[in-house]
C-alpha positions as CSV (number, residue, x, y, z in Angstrom):
1,M,-14.9,16.0,6.8
2,K,-14.2,12.6,5.2
3,S,-10.9,12.5,3.3
4,I,-11.1,11.4,-0.3
5,L,-9.4,8.2,-1.2
6,E,-9.7,6.4,-4.5
7,F,-8.3,2.9,-4.7
8,N,-8.2,-0.1,-7.0
9,V,-7.0,-3.5,-6.0
10,V,-6.3,-6.2,-8.6
11,E,-4.6,-9.6,-8.3
12,K,-3.1,-11.2,-11.4
13,D,-0.3,-13.9,-11.6
14,E,0.3,-13.8,-7.8
15,V,0.9,-10.0,-7.9
16,I,-1.5,-7.8,-6.0
17,K,-1.5,-4.3,-7.4
18,I,-3.0,-1.5,-5.3
19,E,-3.5,1.9,-6.8
20,L,-4.0,4.8,-4.3
21,K,-5.1,8.3,-5.0
22,G,-5.9,11.1,-2.6
23,R,-5.5,10.8,1.2
24,L,-5.1,7.6,3.2
25,D,-6.0,8.2,6.8
26,A,-8.2,7.0,9.7
27,T,-11.4,8.0,7.9
28,N,-10.9,5.6,5.0
29,A,-8.1,3.1,5.9
30,N,-10.6,0.4,7.1
31,E,-12.3,0.4,3.7
32,L,-9.0,-0.4,2.0
33,M,-8.1,-2.9,4.7
34,E,-11.4,-4.8,4.0
35,E,-10.6,-5.0,0.3
36,I,-7.1,-6.3,1.0
37,K,-8.4,-8.9,3.5
38,K,-10.1,-10.7,0.5
39,Y,-6.6,-11.8,-0.5
40,I,-5.7,-13.6,2.7
41,G,-4.7,-17.1,1.8
42,T,-3.9,-16.3,-1.8
43,P,-0.5,-17.2,-3.1
44,V,1.3,-13.9,-3.6
45,K,4.8,-13.0,-4.9
46,E,4.5,-9.2,-4.8
47,V,2.3,-6.6,-3.2
48,V,2.7,-3.4,-5.3
49,Y,1.4,-0.1,-4.1
50,F,1.1,2.6,-6.8
51,V,1.1,5.8,-4.9
52,N,2.2,8.5,-7.3
53,E,-1.2,10.2,-6.8
54,L,-1.3,9.6,-3.0
55,E,-1.0,13.0,-1.4
56,Y,-1.0,12.0,2.3
57,I,-0.7,8.9,4.4
58,A,-1.4,8.8,8.2
59,S,-0.6,6.2,10.7
60,A,-3.8,4.3,9.9
61,G,-2.6,4.0,6.3
62,L,0.8,2.7,7.5
63,R,-1.1,0.0,9.4
64,V,-2.8,-1.1,6.2
65,I,0.6,-1.5,4.5
66,I,2.0,-3.4,7.6
67,F,-1.2,-5.6,7.5
68,S,-0.7,-6.4,3.9
69,K,2.8,-7.6,4.6
70,Q,1.9,-9.6,7.7
71,K,-1.3,-11.3,6.5
72,I,-1.0,-11.6,2.8
73,G,2.6,-11.2,1.6
74,R,4.7,-12.5,4.5
75,D,7.2,-13.9,2.0
76,A,6.3,-11.5,-0.8
77,K,8.2,-8.5,-2.0
78,L,6.4,-5.3,-1.0
79,L,6.9,-2.4,-3.4
80,L,6.0,1.3,-3.1
81,I,6.0,2.9,-6.6
82,A,6.6,6.6,-7.2
83,P,5.7,8.1,-3.8
84,Q,5.4,11.9,-3.5
85,E,7.9,13.4,-1.1
86,A,5.4,13.8,1.7
87,V,4.4,10.1,1.6
88,S,8.0,9.0,1.1
89,D,9.1,11.0,4.2
90,V,6.4,9.4,6.4
91,I,7.4,5.9,5.2
92,K,11.0,6.6,6.0
93,M,10.3,8.2,9.4
94,S,8.2,5.2,10.4
95,G,10.9,2.7,9.4
96,L,8.7,0.9,6.9
97,D,11.4,1.4,4.2
98,N,13.2,-1.4,6.0
99,F,10.8,-4.0,4.7
100,L,9.5,-2.4,1.5
101,E,11.2,-1.2,-1.6
102,I,10.6,2.3,-2.9
103,Q,10.9,2.5,-6.6
104,D,10.4,5.2,-9.2
105,S,8.6,2.8,-11.6
106,Y,7.3,-0.7,-11.9
107,E,8.2,-3.1,-14.7
108,G,6.1,-6.1,-13.6
C-alpha cells in the first residue's frame, strides 16, 4: 500500500517553504526529493519544513531533509515548524536536531 503524502514546495525571496502532510517514507520520499532537486544552485537563506500535518517520517524522509541541507541550503538555516510528537521524536533520535531548528511557529 502506498503511503499518502501531500507536499507543496515554494521558493520566494531566497526562502524555500516545504509543506508536508501525511506520511513521508520510502514509498514517496523520492517524489519529494525530485521536487527539491529543482532548487540546487538557487541562492537560499532558509529551508523551512512545515510539518504540523506530517503524521510519520521514516529514514527515507530523514534523508530528504539531510539532502536539502547538503545540496541546497549548505549555509542556510534549516527549520522544522510545529512537528507532531512522533515526528519530533524521530528527528531527535536521529540527531538531526543538531543542525536544524525546531520551532512552534514561523514568522518569515
